[in-house]
C-alpha positions as CSV (number, residue, x, y, z in Angstrom):
1,M,100.6,12.4,143.1
2,N,104.1,12.0,143.0
3,N,103.9,9.0,145.4
4,L,101.1,7.5,142.4
5,I,103.5,8.2,139.9
6,L,106.4,6.5,141.7
7,R,104.2,3.5,142.7
8,T,103.4,3.2,138.7
9,I,106.9,3.3,137.6
10,T,107.8,0.8,140.0
11,G,105.1,-1.4,139.5
12,A,105.7,-1.0,135.5
13,V,109.6,-2.1,136.1
14,F,108.4,-4.8,138.6
15,V,106.1,-6.8,136.0
16,T,108.3,-6.4,133.1
17,V,111.4,-7.8,134.7
18,I,109.4,-10.5,136.6
19,I,107.3,-11.3,132.8
20,G,110.8,-10.9,130.5
21,S,113.3,-12.9,132.4
22,L,110.5,-15.7,132.3
23,L,110.2,-15.5,128.8
24,W,113.7,-15.4,128.0
25,N,115.0,-18.0,129.8
26,S,115.2,-20.5,132.9
27,I,118.8,-18.9,134.2
28,A,117.6,-15.5,133.8
29,F,114.5,-16.0,135.4
30,A,116.5,-18.1,138.4
31,A,118.9,-14.9,138.2
32,V,116.0,-12.3,139.1
33,F,114.3,-14.6,142.0
34,G,118.1,-15.5,143.4
35,I,118.2,-11.8,143.8
36,F,114.6,-11.4,145.3
37,T,115.6,-14.5,147.6
38,L,118.7,-13.2,149.1
39,F,117.1,-9.7,150.0
40,G,113.9,-11.1,151.2
41,L,115.7,-13.0,153.5
42,I,117.7,-9.9,154.7
43,E,114.4,-8.0,155.2
44,F,112.7,-10.9,157.2
45,Y,116.2,-11.2,159.3
46,S,116.1,-7.4,159.7
47,L,112.3,-7.0,160.8
48,I,112.6,-9.7,163.5
49,K,115.8,-8.0,164.8
50,K,114.2,-5.0,165.6
51,Q,112.6,-7.3,168.6
52,N,115.0,-9.7,169.3
53,H,118.2,-8.5,169.1
54,S,120.6,-11.9,169.9
55,L,119.3,-12.9,166.6
56,F,122.5,-14.3,164.5
57,S,121.0,-14.0,161.1
58,V,124.2,-14.2,158.6
59,Y,124.3,-18.0,158.5
60,A,120.9,-18.7,158.2
61,V,120.8,-16.5,155.0
62,I,123.6,-18.2,153.2
63,V,122.0,-21.8,154.4
64,G,118.8,-19.8,152.2
65,F,120.2,-18.4,149.7
66,L,122.6,-21.9,148.9
67,L,119.6,-23.7,149.2
68,F,118.1,-21.8,146.6
69,A,120.7,-21.8,144.2
70,V,121.5,-25.5,144.7
71,S,117.7,-26.5,144.2
72,F,117.8,-24.9,140.7
73,I,121.3,-25.8,139.4
74,T,120.7,-29.8,140.7
75,S,117.3,-29.6,139.7
76,G,117.9,-32.5,136.4
77,R,118.3,-29.6,133.6
78,F,121.9,-29.2,134.3
79,F,123.0,-32.5,136.5
80,P,121.2,-36.4,136.7
81,G,118.6,-36.4,138.9
82,D,120.9,-38.3,141.7
83,Y,122.7,-34.5,142.2
84,F,119.9,-32.8,143.4
85,K,119.2,-35.4,146.1
86,T,122.8,-35.4,147.3
87,A,122.9,-31.4,146.9
88,I,119.4,-31.1,149.1
89,A,120.9,-33.7,152.0
90,C,124.1,-31.5,152.0
91,I,121.9,-28.3,152.7
92,L,119.8,-29.8,155.5
93,V,123.0,-30.8,157.2
94,L,124.9,-27.7,156.5
95,S,121.3,-25.8,158.1
96,L,121.9,-28.0,161.0
97,G,124.9,-25.5,161.5
98,I,122.6,-23.1,163.3
99,F,122.0,-25.3,166.3
100,I,125.8,-25.6,166.8
101,I,126.1,-21.8,166.4
102,E,123.3,-20.9,168.9
103,L,125.4,-23.5,170.9
104,F,128.7,-21.7,171.4
105,R,127.2,-18.3,171.5
106,S,125.3,-19.0,174.4
107,K,122.8,-16.3,174.6
108,E,119.5,-16.2,176.2
109,N,116.7,-17.8,174.5
110,P,118.6,-20.2,171.6
111,F,115.6,-22.1,170.5
112,N,113.8,-19.1,170.0
113,S,116.8,-18.0,168.0
114,I,117.0,-21.1,166.2
115,G,113.3,-21.2,165.2
116,I,113.5,-17.8,163.7
117,S,116.6,-18.8,161.6
118,F,114.6,-22.0,160.1
119,L,111.5,-19.7,159.8
120,G,113.0,-17.4,157.3
121,I,114.7,-20.2,155.2
122,L,110.8,-22.1,154.9
123,Y,109.2,-19.0,154.3
124,I,111.4,-17.4,151.6
125,A,113.9,-19.7,150.4
126,V,111.6,-22.9,149.9
127,P,108.7,-21.0,148.1
128,F,111.3,-19.0,145.3
129,S,113.2,-22.4,145.4
130,L,110.2,-24.0,143.9
131,L,109.0,-21.8,142.0
132,V,111.5,-21.3,139.7
133,N,111.6,-25.1,139.1
134,I,108.0,-25.3,138.0
135,P,108.5,-24.2,134.3
136,Q,110.8,-27.4,134.3
137,I,108.1,-29.7,136.7
138,N,108.0,-33.3,135.5
139,Q,110.0,-32.5,132.4
140,P,113.5,-31.2,133.3
141,E,114.9,-31.2,129.8
142,N,112.3,-28.7,129.1
143,Y,111.5,-25.1,129.9
144,S,108.5,-24.0,130.0
145,P,107.2,-21.1,131.2
146,G,103.7,-20.8,130.6
147,I,102.0,-22.3,134.0
148,V,104.5,-19.8,135.5
149,L,102.9,-16.8,133.4
150,G,99.6,-18.0,134.1
151,F,100.4,-18.3,137.8
152,F,101.2,-14.7,138.1
153,L,98.4,-13.6,136.2
154,I,96.1,-15.4,137.9
155,M,97.5,-13.8,141.0
156,W,97.5,-9.9,139.9
157,S,94.3,-10.3,138.6
158,N,93.1,-11.5,142.2
159,D,94.7,-8.6,143.7
160,T,93.6,-6.2,141.6
161,F,90.0,-7.3,141.5
162,A,89.8,-8.0,144.7
163,Y,90.6,-4.4,145.7
164,I,88.5,-2.7,143.0
165,T,85.5,-5.0,144.3
166,G,86.2,-4.3,147.9
167,M,86.3,-0.7,147.7
168,L,83.2,-0.4,145.5
169,I,81.0,-2.6,147.2
170,G,83.0,-4.6,150.3
171,K,80.8,-4.7,153.6
172,N,81.4,-7.7,155.5
173,K,85.1,-7.8,156.8
174,L,87.2,-11.1,155.9
175,Y,89.4,-10.9,159.2
176,E,89.2,-7.3,160.4
177,K,91.6,-8.2,163.4
178,I,94.2,-9.0,161.0
179,S,92.9,-6.8,157.6
180,P,90.3,-4.3,158.6
181,K,90.2,-3.3,154.9
182,K,89.6,-6.9,153.2
183,T,86.0,-8.1,152.7
184,W,84.5,-11.1,151.5
185,E,83.0,-9.3,148.6
186,G,86.5,-8.2,147.8
187,F,87.3,-12.2,148.0
188,F,84.5,-13.5,145.5
189,G,84.7,-10.6,143.1
190,G,88.9,-11.3,142.9
191,L,87.9,-15.2,142.4
192,V,85.1,-14.5,139.9
193,F,88.0,-12.5,137.7
194,A,90.5,-14.9,138.7
195,L,88.6,-18.0,137.2
196,I,88.0,-15.9,133.9
197,V,91.7,-15.5,134.0
198,G,92.1,-19.2,134.3
199,F,89.3,-19.9,131.5
200,A,91.1,-17.8,129.1
201,L,94.5,-19.0,129.8
202,S,93.0,-22.8,128.9
203,L,92.5,-21.3,125.3
204,K,96.2,-19.9,124.8
205,F,97.9,-23.0,127.1
206,D,97.0,-26.6,126.1
207,N,99.6,-28.2,128.4
208,L,96.5,-27.7,130.8
209,S,93.1,-28.8,130.6
210,L,90.2,-25.8,131.8
211,T,89.5,-28.3,135.0
212,H,93.5,-28.0,135.9
213,W,93.3,-24.0,135.3
214,L,90.2,-23.5,137.3
215,I,91.1,-25.6,140.1
216,L,94.8,-23.6,139.8
217,A,93.1,-20.6,140.1
218,F,90.6,-21.6,143.1
219,I,94.0,-22.8,145.0
220,I,95.9,-19.8,144.3
221,V,93.2,-17.1,145.1
222,V,92.2,-19.1,148.5
223,T,96.1,-19.8,149.2
224,G,97.0,-16.2,148.4
225,T,94.2,-14.4,150.5
226,L,95.9,-16.7,153.1
227,G,99.9,-15.4,152.5
228,D,98.9,-11.8,152.5
229,L,96.9,-12.3,156.2
230,I,99.6,-14.4,157.1
231,E,102.3,-11.5,156.2
232,S,99.8,-8.9,157.9
233,M,99.7,-10.7,160.8
234,L,103.6,-10.8,161.1
235,K,103.5,-7.3,160.5
236,R,101.3,-6.0,163.3
237,S,103.0,-8.6,165.5
238,L,106.3,-6.7,165.0
239,G,104.5,-3.3,164.7
240,C,105.9,-2.0,161.2
241,K,103.4,-0.7,158.0
242,D,106.1,-2.1,155.4
243,S,108.6,-5.1,155.7
244,G,111.0,-2.9,153.6
245,K,111.9,-0.3,150.9
246,F,113.2,-2.4,147.9
247,F,110.3,-1.6,146.1
248,P,109.7,2.1,145.7
249,G,106.0,3.1,146.8
250,H,105.2,-0.9,147.0
251,G,107.2,-1.8,150.2
252,G,109.5,-4.7,150.4
253,I,110.3,-8.0,149.0
254,L,107.5,-9.8,151.7
255,D,105.2,-6.9,150.8
256,R,105.0,-8.0,147.1
257,F,105.5,-11.6,147.2
258,D,103.5,-12.5,150.4
259,S,100.7,-14.1,148.5
260,I,103.1,-16.1,146.1
261,L,105.6,-17.5,149.0
262,I,102.2,-19.0,151.0
263,S,100.4,-20.4,147.5
264,T,103.9,-21.2,145.7
265,P,103.9,-24.6,147.9
266,F,100.6,-25.5,147.2
267,V,100.7,-25.1,143.5
268,Y,103.7,-27.0,142.7
269,L,102.3,-30.0,144.8
270,Y,99.1,-29.6,142.8
271,L,101.6,-30.0,139.8
272,M,103.6,-32.5,140.9
273,L,100.5,-34.8,141.4
274,F,98.6,-34.0,138.5
275,L,100.6,-33.0,135.6
276,K,102.0,-35.5,133.6
């Protein structure tokens, strides 16, 4: 019971902070996810270090966090577009320092460490960087949080109803080797409710048509489910139950954002291509 209360309180605070910062302004939203980016990178490399003791992660954390910060600050709202290209180029050059550090550390299997360093940046810093820029996508002078709010509502409704449906009628395993509790019934149950939420969002936010909301809901459910499975694969490969303890009763940052991390780049690309 105590754990249930803790999970409930943590979940309520989690949702309040995310939605509150999103609706407040772009800087508040970026500040919250800047914290998640920083501690998410630390959490990821801490997990890997349990099996790869030679990994030097401090520089990768710095590069990943700078990528997040620079991509937001120079995205067009605060500086002209040319600054964004220049800043990202600087970050890419800075990231090459990972190779140089490993060269002079003279450790065994240096390219394992190099690959893991870049993996953390790609897996955590890049998706969060894209996420905080979605409210200004294709319109850097305006801040429109509706799409990201819809993104979260669709994702959370999918997670909730996939769990409920799977618990009530789930029989056919989705991918038992990686996640024994997930079922196809749960997947389709979550998808149906996500589509319903997408329909409701189309009535509230007219910046996207019904068709776009439904397509986004489908993309979010499919890629979000894959993101959940990918994080489960990571934890199984490392022999751990939770990625961390950042959220009491819920685990770590990777546990809470596993679906978001994989889904965000797909959502961002779709919006870039079709949101005018």
